[in-house]
SEVOVO-184640 format. One record per residue: residue in three letters; chain; x, y, z of N, C-alpha, C in turn. Coordinates in steps of 0.02 Angstrom, whole numbers, plus 50000, padded with zeros to 5 digits. Layout:
% residues N
+------+-------+-------+--------+-------+--------+---------+-------+-------+--------+-------+
: resn : chain : neast : nnorth :   nup : caeast : canorth :  caup : ceast : cnorth :   cup :
+------+-------+-------+--------+-------+--------+---------+-------+-------+--------+-------+
:  Ala :     A :     X :      Y :     Z :      X :       Y :     Z :     X :      Y :     Z :
...
+------+-------+-------+--------+-------+--------+---------+-------+-------+--------+-------+
% end
This chain:
% residues 125
+------+-------+-------+--------+-------+--------+---------+-------+-------+--------+-------+
: resn : chain : neast : nnorth :   nup : caeast : canorth :  caup : ceast : cnorth :   cup :
+------+-------+-------+--------+-------+--------+---------+-------+-------+--------+-------+
:  Unk :     A : 50013 :  49655 : 50903 :  50030 :   49669 : 50804 : 49974 :  49688 : 50776 :
:  Unk :     A : 49988 :  49742 : 50732 :  49934 :   49776 : 50690 : 49903 :  49737 : 50631 :
:  Unk :     A : 49836 :  49754 : 50601 :  49799 :   49721 : 50558 : 49864 :  49710 : 50488 :
:  Unk :     A : 49909 :  49751 : 50480 :  49967 :   49741 : 50401 : 49987 :  49678 : 50424 :
:  Unk :     A : 50036 :  49705 : 50473 :  50081 :   49651 : 50503 : 50065 :  49592 : 50527 :
:  Unk :     A : 49995 :  49592 : 50557 :  49969 :   49524 : 50534 : 49956 :  49483 : 50488 :
:  Unk :     A : 49917 :  49527 : 50437 :  49920 :   49477 : 50355 : 49997 :  49501 : 50312 :
:  Unk :     A : 50069 :  49516 : 50326 :  50110 :   49498 : 50323 : 50149 :  49434 : 50353 :
:  Unk :     A : 50122 :  49423 : 50416 :  50140 :   49370 : 50459 : 50091 :  49298 : 50433 :
:  Unk :     A : 50051 :  49297 : 50417 :  50001 :   49267 : 50383 : 50026 :  49241 : 50335 :
:  Unk :     A : 50043 :  49282 : 50270 :  50067 :   49254 : 50225 : 50132 :  49241 : 50208 :
:  Unk :     A : 50181 :  49267 : 50265 :  50233 :   49237 : 50276 : 50259 :  49175 : 50299 :
:  Unk :     A : 50203 :  49138 : 50333 :  50198 :   49078 : 50348 : 50186 :  49018 : 50290 :
:  Unk :     A : 50149 :  49028 : 50239 :  50137 :   48991 : 50193 : 50204 :  48996 : 50134 :
:  Unk :     A : 50243 :  49013 : 50159 :  50309 :   49013 : 50104 : 50310 :  49066 : 50048 :
:  Unk :     A : 50237 :  49125 : 50064 :  50267 :   49164 : 50001 : 50333 :  49212 : 50017 :
:  Unk :     A : 50348 :  49247 : 49936 :  50405 :   49297 : 49954 : 50393 :  49356 : 49970 :
:  Unk :     A : 50434 :  49390 : 49982 :  50429 :   49447 : 50020 : 50395 :  49489 : 49979 :
:  Unk :     A : 50401 :  49488 : 49896 :  50377 :   49531 : 49842 : 50305 :  49508 : 49846 :
:  Unk :     A : 50274 :  49449 : 49835 :  50225 :   49413 : 49828 : 50183 :  49436 : 49900 :
:  Unk :     A : 50208 :  49446 : 49945 :  50189 :   49468 : 49998 : 50151 :  49524 : 49997 :
:  Unk :     A : 50192 :  49586 : 49986 :  50189 :   49644 : 49980 : 50152 :  49672 : 49930 :
:  Unk :     A : 50149 :  49632 : 49868 :  50114 :   49626 : 49821 : 50037 :  49619 : 49835 :
:  Unk :     A : 50024 :  49556 : 49885 :  49947 :   49545 : 49901 : 49933 :  49597 : 49960 :
:  Unk :     A : 49978 :  49616 : 49998 :  49965 :   49686 : 50057 : 49936 :  49750 : 50015 :
:  Unk :     A : 49978 :  49762 : 49963 :  49967 :   49816 : 49899 : 49873 :  49828 : 49873 :
:  Unk :     A : 49888 :  49762 : 49860 :  49814 :   49749 : 49820 : 49756 :  49725 : 49862 :
:  Unk :     A : 49759 :  49703 : 49932 :  49723 :   49714 : 49984 : 49695 :  49785 : 49980 :
:  Unk :     A : 49723 :  49810 : 50006 :  49725 :   49899 : 50014 : 49691 :  49928 : 49971 :
:  Unk :     A : 49712 :  49905 : 49902 :  49665 :   49955 : 49864 : 49599 :  49925 : 49824 :
:  Unk :     A : 49582 :  49844 : 49854 :  49528 :   49831 : 49846 : 49494 :  49872 : 49882 :
:  Unk :     A : 49515 :  49877 : 49970 :  49457 :   49901 : 50008 : 49456 :  49981 : 49982 :
:  Unk :     A : 49501 :  50024 : 49973 :  49492 :   50095 : 49945 : 49445 :  50103 : 49884 :
:  Unk :     A : 49434 :  50053 : 49839 :  49398 :   50027 : 49792 : 49327 :  50020 : 49813 :
:  Unk :     A : 49321 :  49979 : 49856 :  49243 :   49974 : 49882 : 49233 :  50027 : 49910 :
:  Unk :     A : 49256 :  50061 : 49951 :  49240 :   50112 : 49957 : 49206 :  50172 : 49918 :
:  Unk :     A : 49253 :  50170 : 49869 :  49231 :   50219 : 49804 : 49168 :  50202 : 49778 :
:  Unk :     A : 49169 :  50132 : 49772 :  49099 :   50091 : 49729 : 49032 :  50122 : 49770 :
:  Unk :     A : 49063 :  50110 : 49829 :  48987 :   50125 : 49873 : 48994 :  50220 : 49902 :
:  Unk :     A : 49010 :  50265 : 49873 :  49014 :   50305 : 49876 : 48963 :  50349 : 49899 :
:  Unk :     A : 48915 :  50350 : 49838 :  48853 :   50395 : 49824 : 48791 :  50363 : 49894 :
:  Unk :     A : 48811 :  50278 : 49928 :  48756 :   50273 : 49968 : 48807 :  50258 : 50044 :
:  Unk :     A : 48860 :  50242 : 50049 :  48887 :   50247 : 50122 : 48963 :  50237 : 50103 :
:  Unk :     A : 49011 :  50309 : 50131 :  49066 :   50298 : 50124 : 49089 :  50293 : 50208 :
:  Unk :     A : 49075 :  50265 : 50245 :  49089 :   50261 : 50312 : 49149 :  50243 : 50322 :
:  Unk :     A : 49166 :  50183 : 50265 :  49234 :   50133 : 50295 : 49284 :  50176 : 50274 :
:  Unk :     A : 49295 :  50242 : 50242 :  49320 :   50280 : 50217 : 49395 :  50291 : 50259 :
:  Unk :     A : 49390 :  50311 : 50318 :  49453 :   50318 : 50374 : 49472 :  50254 : 50402 :
:  Unk :     A : 49442 :  50197 : 50410 :  49463 :   50136 : 50396 : 49494 :  50127 : 50357 :
:  Unk :     A : 49474 :  50121 : 50294 :  49514 :   50087 : 50224 : 49589 :  50133 : 50214 :
:  Unk :     A : 49583 :  50221 : 50234 :  49623 :   50269 : 50216 : 49695 :  50252 : 50299 :
:  Unk :     A : 49675 :  50216 : 50340 :  49738 :   50180 : 50397 : 49730 :  50135 : 50393 :
:  Unk :     A : 49713 :  50067 : 50351 :  49754 :   50030 : 50330 : 49807 :  50054 : 50267 :
:  Unk :     A : 49780 :  50078 : 50225 :  49827 :   50089 : 50180 : 49890 :  50166 : 50217 :
:  Unk :     A : 49886 :  50171 : 50263 :  49948 :   50209 : 50301 : 49982 :  50163 : 50333 :
:  Unk :     A : 49936 :  50121 : 50364 :  49993 :   50064 : 50386 : 50021 :  50027 : 50352 :
:  Unk :     A : 49995 :  50021 : 50292 :  50025 :   49958 : 50265 : 50091 :  50017 : 50228 :
:  Unk :     A : 50106 :  50083 : 50221 :  50135 :   50133 : 50172 : 50183 :  50130 : 50241 :
:  Unk :     A : 50181 :  50149 : 50291 :  50235 :   50158 : 50352 : 50282 :  50096 : 50364 :
:  Unk :     A : 50243 :  50047 : 50343 :  50276 :   49982 : 50342 : 50321 :  49973 : 50295 :
:  Unk :     A : 50319 :  49985 : 50226 :  50332 :   49979 : 50175 : 50391 :  50028 : 50150 :
:  Unk :     A : 50379 :  50084 : 50177 :  50434 :   50124 : 50187 : 50504 :  50123 : 50237 :
:  Unk :     A : 50472 :  50095 : 50309 :  50514 :   50089 : 50355 : 50571 :  50047 : 50345 :
:  Unk :     A : 50519 :  49972 : 50302 :  50582 :   49922 : 50277 : 50627 :  49955 : 50218 :
:  Unk :     A : 50607 :  49990 : 50184 :  50652 :   50030 : 50117 : 50694 :  50058 : 50148 :
:  Unk :     A : 50673 :  50082 : 50193 :  50722 :   50149 : 50200 : 50763 :  50105 : 50287 :
:  Unk :     A : 50777 :  50058 : 50291 :  50818 :   50030 : 50360 : 50889 :  50018 : 50338 :
:  Unk :     A : 50939 :  50020 : 50381 :  50999 :   50017 : 50357 : 51035 :  49967 : 50307 :
:  Unk :     A : 50969 :  49885 : 50343 :  50986 :   49848 : 50327 : 50941 :  49830 : 50267 :
:  Unk :     A : 50919 :  49862 : 50232 :  50895 :   49868 : 50172 : 50934 :  49838 : 50085 :
:  Unk :     A : 50917 :  49806 : 50063 :  50961 :   49794 : 49992 : 50961 :  49818 : 49946 :
:  Unk :     A : 50898 :  49875 : 49969 :  50895 :   49922 : 49900 : 50923 :  49967 : 49863 :
:  Unk :     A : 50913 :  49997 : 49818 :  50981 :   50048 : 49796 : 50949 :  50099 : 49817 :
:  Unk :     A : 50998 :  50129 : 49827 :  50964 :   50223 : 49886 : 50929 :  50277 : 49835 :
:  Unk :     A : 50938 :  50255 : 49772 :  50859 :   50299 : 49736 : 50793 :  50257 : 49715 :
:  Unk :     A : 50790 :  50182 : 49743 :  50730 :   50161 : 49758 : 50718 :  50182 : 49835 :
:  Unk :     A : 50743 :  50182 : 49871 :  50736 :   50199 : 49949 : 50694 :  50274 : 49941 :
:  Unk :     A : 50723 :  50298 : 49904 :  50711 :   50407 : 49889 : 50643 :  50384 : 49861 :
:  Unk :     A : 50628 :  50344 : 49810 :  50575 :   50340 : 49774 : 50512 :  50316 : 49830 :
:  Unk :     A : 50514 :  50262 : 49860 :  50481 :   50240 : 49902 : 50441 :  50271 : 49956 :
:  Unk :     A : 50513 :  50309 : 49988 :  50479 :   50366 : 50053 : 50449 :  50415 : 50016 :
:  Unk :     A : 50474 :  50441 : 49940 :  50429 :   50485 : 49920 : 50366 :  50487 : 49912 :
:  Unk :     A : 50350 :  50421 : 49887 :  50282 :   50390 : 49864 : 50254 :  50376 : 49921 :
:  Unk :     A : 50273 :  50376 : 49990 :  50232 :   50353 : 50063 : 50219 :  50424 : 50080 :
:  Unk :     A : 50262 :  50487 : 50080 :  50253 :   50540 : 50077 : 50175 :  50571 : 50039 :
:  Unk :     A : 50188 :  50549 : 49976 :  50116 :   50565 : 49923 : 50057 :  50537 : 49973 :
:  Unk :     A : 50054 :  50465 : 49976 :  50017 :   50439 : 50011 : 49980 :  50486 : 50067 :
:  Unk :     A : 50014 :  50498 : 50123 :  50001 :   50510 : 50183 : 49964 :  50591 : 50161 :
:  Unk :     A : 50012 :  50634 : 50135 :  49955 :   50701 : 50101 : 49908 :  50672 : 50077 :
:  Unk :     A : 49883 :  50648 : 50022 :  49806 :   50616 : 50004 : 49783 :  50603 : 50049 :
:  Unk :     A : 49784 :  50573 : 50109 :  49762 :   50535 : 50131 : 49729 :  50589 : 50190 :
:  Unk :     A : 49762 :  50607 : 50204 :  49768 :   50692 : 50249 : 49719 :  50736 : 50194 :
:  Unk :     A : 49709 :  50740 : 50142 :  49660 :   50792 : 50102 : 49610 :  50753 : 50114 :
:  Unk :     A : 49601 :  50688 : 50108 :  49531 :   50647 : 50090 : 49494 :  50643 : 50164 :
:  Unk :     A : 49537 :  50650 : 50207 :  49530 :   50658 : 50294 : 49491 :  50711 : 50288 :
:  Unk :     A : 49487 :  50761 : 50293 :  49472 :   50845 : 50297 : 49411 :  50845 : 50235 :
:  Unk :     A : 49447 :  50846 : 50153 :  49385 :   50868 : 50111 : 49369 :  50782 : 50080 :
:  Unk :     A : 49329 :  50747 : 50104 :  49345 :   50690 : 50075 : 49312 :  50690 : 49987 :
:  Unk :     A : 49328 :  50663 : 49965 :  49290 :   50658 : 49878 : 49312 :  50608 : 49845 :
:  Unk :     A : 49268 :  50571 : 49812 :  49267 :   50504 : 49788 : 49317 :  50511 : 49737 :
:  Unk :     A : 49336 :  50544 : 49685 :  49393 :   50552 : 49639 : 49462 :  50544 : 49683 :
:  Unk :     A : 49454 :  50562 : 49722 :  49537 :   50586 : 49744 : 49558 :  50516 : 49769 :
:  Unk :     A : 49517 :  50468 : 49772 :  49527 :   50389 : 49804 : 49564 :  50377 : 49738 :
:  Unk :     A : 49551 :  50381 : 49682 :  49588 :   50343 : 49614 : 49664 :  50348 : 49616 :
:  Unk :     A : 49692 :  50397 : 49613 :  49767 :   50397 : 49632 : 49808 :  50352 : 49693 :
:  Unk :     A : 49769 :  50317 : 49739 :  49786 :   50294 : 49793 : 49777 :  50232 : 49762 :
:  Unk :     A : 49722 :  50212 : 49754 :  49735 :   50141 : 49707 : 49751 :  50127 : 49665 :
:  Unk :     A : 49763 :  50165 : 49597 :  49810 :   50149 : 49553 : 49885 :  50155 : 49574 :
:  Unk :     A : 49895 :  50185 : 49613 :  49976 :   50189 : 49626 : 49974 :  50105 : 49666 :
:  Unk :     A : 49928 :  50095 : 49727 :  49942 :   50027 : 49753 : 49926 :  49976 : 49692 :
:  Unk :     A : 49883 :  49972 : 49645 :  49898 :   49904 : 49594 : 49948 :  49920 : 49565 :
:  Unk :     A : 49968 :  49952 : 49530 :  50037 :   49974 : 49498 : 50097 :  49933 : 49513 :
:  Unk :     A : 50111 :  49956 : 49566 :  50132 :   49934 : 49626 : 50143 :  49866 : 49630 :
:  Unk :     A : 50106 :  49849 : 49647 :  50084 :   49770 : 49649 : 50115 :  49725 : 49597 :
:  Unk :     A : 50088 :  49763 : 49554 :  50087 :   49724 : 49460 : 50164 :  49716 : 49474 :
:  Unk :     A : 50194 :  49782 : 49477 :  50242 :   49765 : 49469 : 50305 :  49732 : 49513 :
:  Unk :     A : 50287 :  49724 : 49568 :  50310 :   49657 : 49634 : 50312 :  49599 : 49613 :
:  Unk :     A : 50261 :  49574 : 49565 :  50221 :   49515 : 49557 : 50278 :  49487 : 49497 :
:  Unk :     A : 50287 :  49545 : 49447 :  50354 :   49506 : 49401 : 50423 :  49481 : 49435 :
:  Unk :     A : 50439 :  49431 : 49392 :  50493 :   49416 : 49426 : 50563 :  49453 : 49396 :
:  Unk :     A : 50616 :  49483 : 49419 :  50664 :   49516 : 49389 : 50702 :  49443 : 49334 :
:  Unk :     A : 50734 :  49486 : 49303 :  50775 :   49430 : 49258 : 50839 :  49406 : 49300 :
:  Unk :     A : 50862 :  49430 : 49343 :  50914 :   49391 : 49383 : 50903 :  49358 : 49435 :
:  Unk :     A : 50827 :  49338 : 49473 :  50831 :   49297 : 49490 : 50783 :  49247 : 49454 :
:  Unk :     A : 50761 :  49247 : 49386 :  50724 :   49188 : 49331 : 50774 :  49141 : 49319 :
+------+-------+-------+--------+-------+--------+---------+-------+-------+--------+-------+
% end
């Protein structure tokens, strides 16, 4: 089982909701990317590992969102897929030509989506 899946399994066993689990995983990825960014001038050797974690997470999110059994509306499935493609492309750009400032968008996407997942939908409230 991969590292992101281990995180999912661990949180799932505590009784957290799927939304809470996804938000926590996105925040963890954002924190890892931000740590690399904050240490950029002295050591950014963890860049590849942080990007790999983020890509694995987004692979899981996109795959889950687009499965035939997914309860998500088609437009949301498409949007998640498009965000994942953007994440993958930006990650590749960073691998080829690492730039500290190019991490900003990955960090912000993860933070913003995590924040949205932490809001309880009115229908569920």
